[in-house]
N, C-alpha and C positions, 0 to 999 in steps of 0.2 A: 506493501500500500504505499510505504513513504517512500517512493521513488526519486524523489527532489530531497537529496541530504541537506540540502540548508537549511531545512526545517524540520524542528523535531516534531514527533508525535502529537504532542499536545496541539502546538500551534495550527497543525495538516486538521486536528480533531475541529478546531474552532471555525477551519474555513467550511471544512464538511458541515457543521453544523448551521453555519449560518446558510449557506445552501439552500441545506433541507429545510430550513425554519420559514425560508420564502419573504417576499416584500412585503403580501399582505400582513403579519404576525409582528407590527410595531412593537408592543410588549418585551416578545421574546427577544428583538434582534438588541434592546437596550439593552435587558440582562446579560446578554452577551458579550455586549460592549462592556458594562462595567465589569465583568468578570475577568475578560481578554488582560484591560486595563488593569487593573488587579493582578494580576498573574504579570504583568511586563511591571509594575513597580516594583514585588516580589523578586523578580531577576528569573521565575520561571521559564518566561518567554522573552526574546532575545527584542531589540528594537526594530529591525530589519521585520522581524516576524509579526510582531503588532503594525507596524506599517503595513503590513501588505492585509491583513484581518482589518485594521481598519476602514484601510479602504473599502476593501469588500461589501462592508458591515454598512459605509454611508453611501455606495453605490444602491445597494439592495433600500435602505432607509430613508434613500433620498433620490427614487430615480426621476431620470429628468423626463 
């Protein structure tokens, strides 16, 4: 599953959860955003990983 070795399993899990949640469930997207930020602040995921998760969250949370 983790073909891209630049991302941890935790980060890939976040990305998959965001995609699975979809654009309609804003409350769940907000919850995932808080969780990912907390993990970033605690050093569980890297800045690069958090940036990718955040970008996907914003794309889903505020679609054009």
